[in-house]
N, C-alpha and C positions, 0 to 999 in steps of 0.2 A: 264131437267128431272123432271117429276112430283113427288110430295111427295109420300112416301110409304103409301099404304092404310092400313086399320086396319088388313087386312088379310095377308099383306106382312110379310115375315119372312126370315131371312138368312138361307141358307142351311147348313146341316151338323153341325159342331161344331164351326163355324166361329162367331156366334153371338147368343145372348140370345133373347128369345121372350120378347117383352115389357110387363111389368106388367100392369094388369088392375087395375085402381084406381077408387074409388068412386068420382062422380062429386062433385066439391067444396072442396075436401080434400086438394088439393095443389093449390097454387096461384102463379102467376108470380110476379117479383119484381115491387114495386111501391115506389115512394119517397113521404114521408109525409113532408119532408123539403128539398128543393132544393137549389142549389147554387144561389146567386144573380148574375145577368148578368154582373155587373161591381163591382169589388172589388179593393180597393186601399190600399196600404201599404206604410210605410216609410223605407228608408234605415237604416239598423241597428236594426230595431224593429222586434219582432216575428210576424208572420202572420199565422192565423188559418182559414182553410176552413172546413166547417162542413155540412154534410147532414144526414138526417134520412131516413132509408129504411125499408120497410116491405115486407113480402112475406113468403110463406111456401113451402119448407124449407127456413130458414132465408138466404137471399142472401149474397154473399160475394162481397165486394166493392174493385175495383181496380182503382187507380188514374193514370192519364196521363197528360203530359205536351206537348203541340204541337203534340199530337198523339203518343208520346213515353211513355212507362210505367215508373213510378217513383218507384225506389227501396228504401227501408229504409236505411238510412245512417245518420251520425251526422248532416247533413244539412236538410234532409227531413225525417219526421217520420209519417207514416200512422198507424192509430189505429182504431180498430172496437170493441166497447163494446156494445153488443146487437144490437139495431137498430141505435145507434149513431156512425157515422163514421167521423173521422177527419183526415186532413192532416196538419201537423204543420211544417212551415218553421222557424227554430230556429232563424235565423238572415237573414232577407230578404235583397236583393240587386237588383238594377235595372235590372241586367241580368236575374233575376228570373221572370220577367214579361212575360206574354204570355197567351195562352188559356189553361185552366185547365179543365179536364173532369173527372167526377166520374161515373163509370160504375158499376151497381149492376146486378148480374147474379145468377140464380139458374137453376135447371134442366128444368124449365118450361118457361124460357125466360130471357130477359135482358132489362135494362132501363138505360138511361144516362142523365146527365145534365151537363151544361157547365158554365164557368165563365171566363170573361176576366180580368186578374189580372194585375194591374199596380203598380209598386213600384217606388215611387218618390226618386230621388237622392238628395244629400245634396245641389246641385246647383239649384234644381227645386223650383219654387215659392211655398210657403206654407209648405216647409219642416220643420219638427220638429225633432231635434236631440234626440237620445235615452237618458234616464237618465244615469248619470255616474255610473259605476260599483262600488259597495262598497266592497272593498277587504281589508279594514283596512289601516293604515298608511304605506307609502312607506318605505321600508327597504333597506338600501344600501347593496350591495353584501358583502358576508363575505370575505373581502380582507384586508390584513394587511395595516395599514396606511403608507403613504409614509414618508421618513425621513424628518426632519426639513429643511426649506429652506437653501440653501447653502450660502446666503448672510448674515446669522447671525453669527457673529464672537464670539467665546468663550471668556469668561473673566475669570479672576482669582482673588483670594483673596476675599475682601469684596464685590466687584461688583457682584459676583455670587449670593449673597443673596438679592440684591436690584433690584427691577423691574424698567423698564423705566417709565417715567412720564405717567399718563393716557392721552388718547386722548382728544382733545379740547371739543368734544361733551359731555364727561363725567364730565367736569368741571362745567357744568350748572346744574341747579336744586336747590331744597331746601337746599342741603348740599354743595353748591358751595363754601361757605366761608371756610368750613372745608377742602374740597378738595384742594382749593387754598393754604391753609396753609401747607397741607401735601406736595403739589408739591414744594412749596418754600423751605421747609425743605429738601426734597429729592434732589432738584437741588443744594442747598447749600452743602449738604453732598457729592454729586458727585464731586463738584468743589474742595472740600477739599481733597478728596481722590486722585484726579488727580494732584492737586498742593499742596502737604502737606507743612506746614511751616517748617523752619529749626528746627531740633531736638536740644533741649537744653540738654547738657550733664549733667547739674546739676539738671535735672527734678527729683523731688522726687517721692517716691512711692505713696504719696498722690495724686500728679498731674496725674500720670498714671491711677490711679483708677478713677479719675473724667472723663478722656477721654473715658475710657471704658464704664462708665455709660451713657455718652452723646451719644456714638455710639449705645448703646442698645435702648435709647430713639428714635433715628432716625429710627432704624429698626422697632420698635414697632409701631410708628406712620404711617409709609408708607406701611406696609405689607398688611392690610386687603383690601383696595380699589385697590391699584396698582397691587397686585398679581391677583385679580379677573379680572382686565382689561387685564393683560398679558395672563391669561388662555383663555379668550374669543377670543382674537386676534389669539392665537395659534390654537384654535379649528377651527376658520374660515379658517385659512391657510390649516389645515389638510383636512377639507371638500372640499375646493377648489381643493386640489390635488387629492382627490378621484374622484370628478366630472370630472376632466380632464383626468382621466385614461380610457383606452380602455378596453372593456369587450368582450370576444369572444361570438359568437352566442350560444343561448341555446333554444331548442324547448320545449315549455311548453304545447303544444297541438299537437298531431299527429293523423292521421286517423288510423282506424283499418282495417283489411283485409275486402275487400268489394266484394260482389257478385252482378252482374248486368246482366240483360237479354240483348240479342242482340237487338240493336236499342233503348235501354233505355238511360236515363240521369244519369250521375254520377258526383258528386262534392266531391273532396278530399280537406279538409280544414286542415291547420296547423297554428300554431302561434309561433312566434320566438321573442326572446329578444336579445339585444346586443347593444353595443356602439362602434363605430357609427352604424347606422341602417344597418343591413346586407342585402346583395343581395342574391337572391335565383335562383337556376337553377334546372330544373326537368330533370330526365333521365328515359328512359324506357329500361330495359335490358342493361344498360350501355351506351346507345346512347342518346345524347341530344334530348330533345323533343322540337319541334318547333310549334309555333302557326299556326293554319289554321282554316278553317270553322268549324271543329268539336272539336278542342282543343284550349282552351283559358286559359291563366294564368293571374290571377288578384291579385294585391297587394293592401292591405288595409292600411289606416293610423294607425289603431289600432294594427298593427302587424300581422293581419290574411292574409294568402296567400291561394288562391284557385286555384285548377286545375279543369276545367270544360271540360267534354267530353259529347257532346250533342247527338251524335248518335253512340252508342257503336258498335264496330265490333269485330269479333273474333280475328283480328290482334291487338286489344287494350289490350288483356289479357297479364299479365306478372307482373314483379316486377318493381315498380316505386320508384326511389330514389330521394330525395330532398336534395340538398346540399346548406347550408347557409354559406356565407363567409363575413367577414370584415377584417380589417387590424390586428385585434387581434387574429384571428384564424378562424376555421370553425367547423360546426356540420352537421350531416346528419341523416336521417332515411330512412327506406325502408318499403313500404307497397305493398301487393299483391292485384291485381285486377283480379277477375275471371269473365269471360264472359260466361254466360249460353246460349249455342247455341241450339236452338230447332231443332230437327231432320227435315230435309227437306223431305216433303211428295211428292210422285210422283203419279199423277193420273193414274188410270187403263188404259191400252191399250190392244187391242185384239191381241193375238198371233194366235189363231184359233177360228173362229166363228162357230156357229151352222150350220149344213148342213141338207138339206132335206133328209129324210131317208124313204125307202119303205120296208115293211115287209108283210108277209102273215098273214092272220087272225090266231090268236092263237100262233104266234111265239113270241119269246123274242125280245125286241127292246131296244136299248141304244143310246142316243144322248149325246153329250158332247161339251164343248168349253173351251178355255184356255185364261186367262188374266194375264197380268203382271202389277205390281205396287208396291209402297212402302208407307205404309205397304201392305202386301199381301191382295188383295181384298177378300171380301166375296160375295156370290151370292144370288140373289132372283129370284125364278122361278115363271112364270105365265103361265096359260093356258087360251087362249082367254081373256086375261086381268084380270083374277082372280088369286090371289096368291095361290100357292101350298104349302102344308106341307106334312110331313110323313103320316098324317092321310088321305091324299087325295087318297091313293092307289098307290102312286108312291114312288120309292126309290130315294132320293136325296142325293148326296154325293160329296166329294171333296178329293183331295189328299193332301191338305194343302199347295200346291205350286202354286195354281191359276187355277187348272183344276177342272171343275164342271161337273157333269153328272146327267142324269135323266134316270131311267130304268122302264120298264113295263114287267112283266113276260109273260102275255098272251095278245097280242095286240087284240083289238076289234074295232068295228066301232066307239065307243065313244072316242077312243084314236086318231082317225084320225083328226087332227086339227093343228093349229099354236101354237108354244111354244116360250116364251120369256125368256131369261136369262139376268139379269142386274148385273154387277160387281161394287161393291162400296168400297171405303175407304175414309178417311177424306179429301183427296185432290180432289175427284170427283167421277163420275160414268159414265158407258157406258152400252149399251144395244145391243143385237143382237137377231134375230129370226130364227127359223127353223120349218119345217113341217114334221109330221109323216104321211105317206101314208100307209093305210092298204088295201091289195088286198082281195076282197071278191068274190067268184064264183057266177054266175047266178043260180038261183033256177031251171030254165027250162032246164038247160044243165047238171044237176047233173047226170041223168041216162046215157046219152051219154058219159059223162066224165068217168063214172065208167066202161062202156063197152070198150071204146077205150083206156082206161088208160091215156088219155090226160086230162088235166085240163086247163080251161080258166078262167081268172080272169079279173076283171074290177077295175078301180081306184075309 
């Protein structure tokens, strides 16, 4: 079907007349900066695609990957600030590789540019790992410390106040002589406590006082170094017990409710912690989700899990639940995915086409046709290939349900010709033709016709 001429116009109330604009006032989109044909990235690094676009009015840019529109989500962010348009992949991965297209469009046209994006994985030659995240020192979970080891037997009496001898490595260094002396004194005192000499009944008060003073000397000499060693050893045991403890899964990053167009790409990212490393299972509306050509589940070493849906369908809409499990417990979250399904347009088809119509000169004539389609089509009328409007001397109308008509109050010789009606909607257009025949009497027969009361007409 040829394009509509400047004089074409939809009939009735179905469409508006195009506005006349001054030449040069509006311009179609153009790129002042296009995508490079080949773009490389590294796994785990951010990746930015940028174009600059011009046009009047300012074009809007839409991004596509492998022909599928990209929607904003935590993984992909499209932004347009004036003429600068960017697509940011927050954390690129090899599966993000592919053909990316930026399409700029306004009312007066569209323009596209493409780039082949390749993301190198950690096993590829030349891979550079991302810099480590700086989140401050690691902090152990707020969990009560375990009880002391069971193999430590309680003591009583003076042994409770005396620490064990320091380990061998602590006996070395500049203070080795002092520490050796302290160890010798401590060992001697331990031996005396375990094997006390016979008590002399005649021990005097003075002797008892000397024994107590000697005991205080032993304690004073051994406490500073030995107690520090005992505290360090006990702390190491406590930390070892904490490290061996299991921690239930905990989601530290979850996706938000996401809207995606049918046929587009969606990536739902989450991050989970736990000890041992948890396993994840995805569910849609309570049913386990299995991997296929359009659904992929990827597990990262840094604890990030991704659910990729490459070609969204209406059946993909719903609530997605991710369940993380290890032997310490489980955690879960639910996110809603909405699929925006565009209305399916139906091209027009004829229910009734125009028919040839014959009338007498001066009589009223009406021709019509009916088309079906979704959305309801609008009509454009032409006479001998020239577009008709209400100012052409014809009444053009529609019932709003796909029936279009053309009327002439007093048919004349000028109306006897071919008429074309074309029905249009966004899915397509169709056309049909019909002829109006006007009967006009011969001039030479007018008198005889008046006498006999008979009239003869010619086509």
